[in-house]
C-alpha positions as MATLAB code, in Angstrom:
seq = 'MKDRYDVIVVGAGPAGSIAAKTAAEKGLDVLLIEKRQEIGDPVRCAEGASKIYLKNHVEIDKKWICADLKGSRIYAPDGTLIEMAEEISGGEVGYVLERKIFDRALAEKAAEAGAEVRVKTRATDLIIEDGFVKGARLMHLGKKYEVRADIVIGADGVESKVGRWAGIDTALKPADIETCAQYLMTGLDIDQEYCEFYIGGKLAPGGYVWIFPKGEGKANVGIGLLGSETGKFKPRPIDYLNKFVEKRFPEGRIIEMVLGGVPVSGSIEKTSTNGLILVGDAARQSDPITGGGIINAMDAGKIAGEAAYEAISAGDVSEEMLEEAYEKRWRTTVGHEIDMSLVVKNCFINLDDEALNSLAHSLKDVKFERMLLLDLLYALFKANKKLLWDLRVLFKDAAKEVAKNKL';
ca = [
      38.939    3.871   26.648;
      41.948    2.399   24.983;
      43.371    3.662   21.582;
      43.159    0.463   19.919;
      40.645   -2.465   19.425;
      40.229   -5.252   16.844;
      36.595   -4.065   16.283;
      34.858   -1.057   17.009;
      30.838   -1.649   16.887;
      28.992    1.624   16.616;
      25.342    1.245   18.018;
      24.228   -0.971   20.604;
      20.905   -2.162   19.187;
      20.043   -5.821   18.430;
      22.335   -5.835   15.377;
      25.335   -4.068   17.119;
      25.074   -6.010   20.414;
      24.961   -9.587   18.494;
      28.033   -8.140   16.277;
      30.103   -7.491   19.131;
      29.011  -10.447   21.298;
      29.807  -12.688   18.358;
      33.300  -11.033   17.632;
      34.228  -11.204   21.568;
      33.300  -14.757   21.685;
      35.794  -15.486   19.022;
      38.288  -13.842   21.228;
      38.470  -10.479   19.429;
      39.023   -7.339   21.338;
      35.695   -5.107   20.906;
      34.476   -1.741   21.809;
      30.677   -1.306   21.543;
      29.554    2.225   21.763;
      26.064    3.673   22.089;
      25.331    7.368   21.530;
      22.341    7.602   23.907;
      22.870    7.382   27.746;
      20.495    4.452   27.957;
      20.527    1.414   25.610;
      17.174    0.484   24.370;
      15.521    3.772   24.983;
      13.792    5.344   23.333;
      11.982    2.479   22.021;
      11.626    2.890   18.237;
       9.581   -0.047   17.196;
       6.381   -2.343   17.814;
       8.563   -4.621   19.809;
       7.413   -7.924   18.216;
       9.818  -10.850   17.263;
       9.434  -14.453   16.199;
       9.771  -16.965   19.097;
      11.636  -19.535   16.955;
      14.136  -17.062   15.380;
      14.752  -15.438   18.651;
      15.660  -18.674   20.159;
      18.526  -18.833   17.598;
      20.276  -16.307   19.215;
      19.473  -16.078   23.055;
      17.985  -18.046   25.760;
      14.431  -16.431   26.213;
      14.024  -14.643   29.587;
      10.683  -13.740   30.864;
      11.887  -10.362   32.128;
      11.832   -9.096   28.673;
       8.455  -10.468   27.264;
       5.367   -8.550   27.592;
       3.159  -10.944   25.769;
       3.209  -14.321   24.100;
       1.220  -14.226   20.819;
      -0.936  -17.023   19.330;
      -0.924  -15.321   15.927;
      -2.270  -12.148   13.938;
      -5.447  -10.720   12.769;
      -5.405   -8.605    9.807;
      -8.250   -6.140    8.908;
      -9.422   -5.262    5.361;
     -10.929   -1.649    4.660;
     -14.146   -2.988    4.868;
     -13.387   -4.841    8.060;
     -13.076   -8.330    6.714;
     -10.914  -10.234    9.164;
      -8.194  -12.857    8.205;
      -6.645  -14.585   11.250;
      -3.064  -16.240   10.821;
      -1.411  -18.673   13.120;
       1.800  -17.500   14.602;
       4.005  -19.840   12.463;
       3.162  -17.972    9.344;
       2.471  -14.475   10.589;
       6.060  -13.413    9.805;
       9.223  -12.216   11.693;
       7.274   -9.813   13.947;
       4.800  -11.899   15.441;
       5.671  -14.427   18.548;
       6.706  -12.481   21.555;
       6.013   -8.789   22.124;
       9.390   -7.811   23.922;
       9.938   -4.883   26.304;
      12.960   -3.476   24.363;
      14.251   -1.255   27.050;
      14.946   -4.447   28.849;
      15.921   -6.704   25.756;
      18.276   -4.497   24.130;
      20.185   -4.061   27.513;
      20.216   -7.594   28.046;
      21.917   -8.146   24.712;
      24.558   -5.552   25.253;
      24.901   -7.185   28.686;
      25.712  -10.599   26.970;
      28.024   -8.855   24.588;
      30.025   -7.396   27.689;
      29.896  -11.056   29.319;
      31.706  -12.223   26.341;
      34.308   -9.655   26.641;
      33.202   -6.624   24.802;
      33.970   -2.967   26.420;
      30.560   -1.232   26.405;
      30.446    2.708   26.524;
      27.275    4.490   26.403;
      27.140    8.235   25.893;
      29.604    7.863   23.100;
      29.139    8.737   19.619;
      31.235    8.304   16.665;
      32.048   11.709   14.970;
      34.155   10.616   11.907;
      35.853    7.483   10.581;
      39.818    7.455   10.340;
      40.441    6.413    6.623;
      43.809    6.059    5.565;
      44.870    4.496    1.938;
      41.438    3.853    1.174;
      41.008    1.727    4.358;
      38.508    2.370    7.571;
      41.285    1.924   10.278;
      39.207    3.262   13.120;
      36.836    5.932   14.467;
      36.825    9.451   16.042;
      34.824    9.348   19.070;
      33.078   11.714   21.744;
      32.587   10.515   25.184;
      31.476   12.807   27.862;
      32.876   15.827   26.009;
      36.187   14.413   25.573;
      37.435   13.560   22.106;
      39.286   10.191   21.334;
      41.012    8.535   18.483;
      40.560    4.804   18.432;
      41.755    2.670   15.825;
      40.477   -0.772   14.805;
      40.962   -3.397   12.213;
      37.267   -3.472   11.379;
      34.354   -0.851   12.153;
      30.935   -2.298   12.181;
      28.164    0.419   11.676;
      24.837   -0.485   13.294;
      23.670    3.211   14.043;
      20.111    2.852   12.565;
      18.214    4.264    9.825;
      20.117    7.765   10.023;
      23.308    6.120    9.719;
      26.212    8.142    9.353;
      28.919    5.776    9.329;
      28.280    3.941    5.839;
      28.034    7.519    4.272;
      31.597    8.498    5.778;
      33.118    5.436    4.162;
      31.521    6.357    0.920;
      28.661    3.873    0.595;
      25.477    5.094   -0.880;
      22.896    4.682    2.123;
      20.440    7.377    0.615;
      16.658    6.750    0.686;
      13.905    8.053   -1.227;
      10.627    8.920    0.492;
       9.154    5.803   -1.029;
      11.782    3.759    0.616;
      10.867    5.138    3.976;
       7.978    4.267    6.232;
       7.308    7.341    8.684;
       6.057    5.963   11.944;
       4.028    7.166   14.883;
       3.370    4.924   18.011;
       1.555    5.332   21.330;
       1.879    3.118   24.363;
      -1.579    2.893   25.632;
      -3.239    1.283   28.676;
      -7.008    0.846   29.537;
      -7.462   -1.162   26.305;
      -9.877   -3.828   25.792;
      -8.006   -6.299   23.344;
      -7.163   -9.919   22.995;
      -3.807  -10.124   24.559;
      -2.991  -13.194   22.619;
      -3.196  -11.710   18.894;
      -1.712   -8.610   17.313;
      -3.757   -6.506   14.762;
      -3.072   -5.095   11.575;
      -5.398   -2.688    9.458;
      -4.880   -1.781    6.258;
      -6.670    0.579    3.552;
      -6.027    3.797    1.977;
      -8.183    5.916    4.110;
      -6.824    4.431    7.049;
      -3.213    4.255    6.403;
      -2.005    5.107    2.642;
       0.929    3.076    1.710;
       1.151    1.491    5.152;
      -1.030   -0.033    7.959;
      -1.986    0.441   11.528;
      -0.576   -2.166   14.130;
      -1.706   -3.212   17.708;
       0.724   -5.223   19.719;
      -0.489   -6.304   23.239;
       1.936   -5.578   26.154;
      -0.136   -7.139   28.878;
      -2.319   -5.885   31.484;
      -4.747   -3.879   29.350;
      -1.389   -2.190   27.564;
      -0.387   -2.088   23.876;
       1.869   -0.509   21.277;
      -0.654    1.247   18.901;
       0.925    2.537   16.008;
       1.057    3.448   12.330;
       3.593    3.632    9.377;
       3.067    5.444    6.171;
       5.414    5.639    3.091;
       7.327    8.873    2.897;
       5.725    9.565   -0.385;
       2.263    9.851    1.075;
       3.108   12.209    3.766;
       4.250   15.934    3.063;
       3.581   19.536    3.330;
      -0.147   19.366    2.433;
      -0.857   15.625    3.708;
      -1.972   14.569    6.931;
       1.325   13.551    9.138;
       1.341    9.768   10.495;
       0.244   11.143   13.740;
      -2.918   12.610   12.513;
      -3.906    9.293   10.875;
      -3.130    7.485   14.171;
      -5.113   10.133   16.350;
      -8.253    9.377   14.079;
      -7.840    5.568   14.570;
      -7.306    5.860   18.119;
     -10.193    7.979   18.654;
     -12.634    5.670   16.936;
     -11.083    2.195   18.015;
      -9.925    2.914   21.898;
     -12.009    6.094   23.019;
     -11.565    5.124   26.672;
      -7.710    4.520   26.229;
      -5.044    6.389   27.572;
      -1.813    7.303   26.036;
       1.191    7.030   28.523;
       4.247    7.217   25.890;
       4.727    8.384   22.294;
       7.534    7.818   19.758;
       8.265    9.001   16.210;
      10.455    7.678   13.776;
      11.255    6.222   10.286;
      11.905    2.726    9.099;
      13.891    1.729    6.030;
      11.739   -0.557    3.627;
      13.702   -0.033    0.545;
      15.231   -3.718    0.064;
      18.769   -4.248   -0.165;
      21.342   -1.465   -0.949;
      24.162   -2.335   -3.451;
      26.848   -2.836   -0.901;
      27.045   -3.132    2.755;
      30.889   -3.525    3.317;
      34.002   -1.755    2.086;
      37.676   -1.711    3.038;
      37.676   -2.205    7.052;
      33.765   -1.665    7.346;
      30.565   -3.409    7.775;
      27.056   -2.127    8.000;
      24.258   -4.043    9.888;
      20.783   -3.823   10.718;
      18.753   -0.637    9.698;
      22.299    1.004    8.826;
      22.241   -1.930    6.156;
      18.676   -1.455    5.277;
      18.210   -4.993    6.201;
      14.335   -4.436    7.426;
      11.579   -6.163    5.938;
      10.143   -4.181    3.074;
       6.695   -5.160    3.764;
       6.175   -4.826    7.701;
       9.310   -2.560    8.422;
      10.324   -5.172   11.133;
      13.829   -5.824   11.569;
      14.752   -7.103   14.906;
      15.552  -10.707   13.833;
      17.033   -9.689   10.557;
      19.430   -7.166   12.488;
      20.353  -10.331   14.811;
      20.930  -12.844   12.046;
      22.936  -10.007   10.129;
      24.794   -8.999   13.419;
      26.051  -12.840   14.097;
      27.381  -12.944   10.206;
      28.990   -9.597   10.829;
      30.714  -10.810   13.963;
      31.832  -14.146   12.336;
      32.943  -12.392    9.311;
      35.100   -9.994   11.205;
      36.731  -12.713   12.988;
      37.584  -14.322    9.743;
      38.941  -11.399    8.072;
      41.131  -10.368   10.949;
      42.219  -13.846   11.497;
      43.710  -13.966    7.831;
      45.006  -10.624    7.948;
      42.726   -9.297    5.159;
      39.961   -6.768    5.935;
      39.732   -5.687    2.342;
      36.374   -5.169    0.619;
      36.860   -8.551   -1.381;
      37.639  -10.390    1.842;
      34.265   -8.959    3.312;
      32.476   -9.246    0.342;
      32.897  -13.204    0.615;
      32.954  -13.265    4.389;
      29.653  -10.945    4.848;
      28.073   -9.663    1.840;
      27.463  -13.157    0.353;
      26.558  -14.825    3.380;
      23.766  -12.466    4.216;
      22.440  -11.642    1.040;
      21.806  -15.386    0.460;
      20.052  -15.948    3.885;
      18.634  -12.759    5.221;
      18.734  -10.775    1.859;
      16.924  -13.479    0.144;
      13.884  -12.971    2.235;
      14.098   -9.153    1.962;
      14.032   -9.472   -1.903;
      11.095  -11.658   -1.713;
       9.192   -9.267    0.627;
      10.126   -6.363   -1.728;
       8.451   -8.080   -4.695;
       5.224   -8.463   -2.539;
       5.636   -5.090   -1.264;
       5.875   -3.565   -4.568;
       2.823   -5.475   -5.747;
       0.329   -4.774   -3.088;
       1.426   -1.254   -2.366;
      -0.849    0.306   -5.475;
      -3.894   -2.051   -4.687;
      -6.790    0.190   -3.758;
      -9.218   -0.762   -1.290;
     -11.460   -2.459   -3.572;
      -8.872   -4.695   -4.600;
      -7.882   -5.302   -0.981;
     -11.518   -6.016    0.046;
     -11.390   -8.550   -2.776;
      -8.283  -10.348   -1.922;
      -9.508  -10.646    1.894;
     -12.922  -12.242    0.949;
     -10.957  -14.562   -1.103;
      -8.782  -15.497    1.854;
     -11.284  -15.252    4.860;
     -12.381  -18.839    4.957;
      -8.790  -19.991    4.365;
      -7.112  -21.889    7.389;
      -4.189  -20.004    7.942;
      -2.333  -22.647   10.116;
       0.678  -24.181    8.356;
      -0.075  -23.139    4.710;
       2.609  -23.501    2.150;
       3.495  -20.420    0.053;
       2.045  -22.216   -2.977;
      -1.347  -22.414   -1.171;
      -1.372  -18.575   -0.399;
      -0.503  -17.548   -4.156;
      -3.251  -19.780   -5.525;
      -5.603  -18.357   -2.939;
      -4.629  -14.716   -3.930;
      -4.773  -15.298   -7.858;
      -8.518  -16.372   -7.254;
      -9.317  -13.045   -6.319;
      -6.960  -11.065   -8.435;
      -5.380  -12.835  -11.741;
      -3.017   -9.972  -12.352;
      -1.149  -11.053   -9.297;
      -0.205  -14.367  -11.327;
       2.080  -12.136  -13.356;
       3.210   -9.511  -10.532;
       4.426  -12.383   -8.112;
       5.772  -14.827  -10.529;
       9.262  -14.558   -9.192;
       7.685  -16.310   -5.891;
       7.005  -19.395   -7.797;
      10.384  -20.578   -7.814;
      10.386  -20.418   -3.846;
       7.059  -21.992   -3.752;
       8.381  -24.975   -5.955;
      11.419  -25.086   -3.558;
       9.113  -25.425   -0.526;
       6.928  -28.059   -2.184;
      10.164  -30.080   -3.234;
      11.415  -29.948    0.168;
       8.377  -30.979    2.282;
       8.212  -33.796    0.001;
      11.701  -35.137    0.772;
];
């Protein structure tokens, strides 16, 4: 390992690998580190990603596709079904990935672009001088390294330390975190072309249960609950999940389990400072409604890699420069979608099962194929007039969508 690079990327998930790949393609000398010995393991999500947006970053390889979905099915507390086509089902519906293969493939692409990849290497601290991040202190196979760089990109996940070391407030309240449990199950009788979502206070308070097919009778079956809905005297996510599995898949068999947390807080105040950029879950860039973050992470990672090149080329890695090159760009694209999702999350999170059933009844006969946002809002308002006020900010987006489609 050298003692200096242009860019150090901490974390080899989708955000980190795309950032490293983008920066390396621009000709920068990049070090990409991952604290675990295997990239992509353990899997910490349902593994769903939109086909359209995924193709913006990589050429699709069948080796890391488990299922090709047609859409999603959402079940209200009383069992009312709403079926949505893939195109309007959100950023998590399209392909179900094999993340253990997918994440490694992204890291390989970063390496092919020229980045140096080091596993079993963790950052223990940042080098900060005169108010600027100047590199990182690393530990690799028991040996300590002090490695300097013009920019450090923190892609170290929901538990990110990189941002805190640089003085960025990344604290999350319990209500800002989805605590999750997931089984990989086999022997399931399910439709492999649709993912399923189950909502309701008794089933998953402040969250939902998901089923993402993985082919050959397998699926990721998981649950996410708001942190505020779990605690010392409340059932754990795994307890709710076990209850669901016992009822829905009595003959199913569990072959893997994963536990973790996902930020659903919406945008934090800042994601960059002198010599530092945060991306992915470290920057709280996951969707506040679903907790999904693969596509957002890749989008932000690309912007971060481009911003690093622009800043280093200009000889200016100050907070002001990175705000222009990174902050403003991701906030007007990825960030805008996150902000709109947060509005919806805050509106729906307090609806009881009766209200959710009412909404489902108003939508069950709607053909969800290529519906405009305005159409969806109108259908919702028929069931709950209060939503007209709570979701008023979305009308601006709906109006823009209508105008765009008329051009």
